[in-house]
Residue, then its C-alpha position, 0 to 999 in steps of 0.5 A: m916594098p924595098q927588095n928582102i925589107n922583111n928579110q931576117a938579117y935586117k931583123e937580126s942586126f936590128k935587135r942584135d945592133g941597135y940599128a940596121i942598115l937599108p939600102d933602097l928604103y926610099s927610091s930614088e925617086e921618092v928621094l928626088a920628091l923630098v928634095n925637091t919638096i924641100e927645095s921649093a919651101p918658103t924660108t921665112t921662118p926662125n925655123f929655117r936655118r940657113s948659111q954658108d956651112l948649113f941649111a936646117i928646119r926644126n920642126l920640119l912637118h909642122e914647116i912643110p907638112d906635104l913632107a909626111p906623106l913623102l917620109w912616113t910611107v907604107k913601105l916605112r910603116q909596114l918595115l916598123y911593123s914588122l920590128f916592132n908589132s905595134t903601129p908606130q907614130l912619128v913624133k919628130a922630123t928635122y932637116f940638116d944639110k950640111p955642105a961638102k966645104s961646111n967644118w963643123l961637127v956633130a958628136w955622138h949625143q941622143d935625142l931625147m926630146i920630143s916635139v907635143d902640142r902643147r905644156q901639160e904638166i904630166p909626171g913623169f915628163g920634163p924638162w921642157t923646151n919651146k924653141q921658135g914655137d915648138v914645144a917638147v918635153q923629154p918624156t917617161r924612160e918607158i916611152l924613151w925605150k920605144i923611141l925609134s930614129q931615122c935617120a934619111f939621107t939623100s941617096t937611096t939608103a936609110m938607116l934606123a936607129t934606136g933611141r937607147 
């Protein structure tokens, strides 16, 4: 577990600011394993987008299932449990690699959709999308308030931010 991962300062930062920056959430070896797994994956499905300016993978864990245990580490689960006192669930993963020479902006936005296995009409859920077989829906506000987004960078620093 990263040094001082249960440090009260992280919990206070998260509660006060809605995010916490956690150095060394992933070790250098874990980051290397993530990168190697992504780089060795076949890239022939429509969920892979690769150009001079971008490499992106939609529905990441469906495309590269071997990433799940590498992303969803015991350290991360323990941290999330310590913050929320409940068992977290991984609902969506997307990968972006923006090469240094590319010039595109990702403006501030909220990701409100969650990936699901299939469309099922449930009151309060919607709208729905289906992008290259990835079925997604906007859940109810009560569920959205419980969603946490994690941005992991290809260094040993990770940033956690709420979906609020």
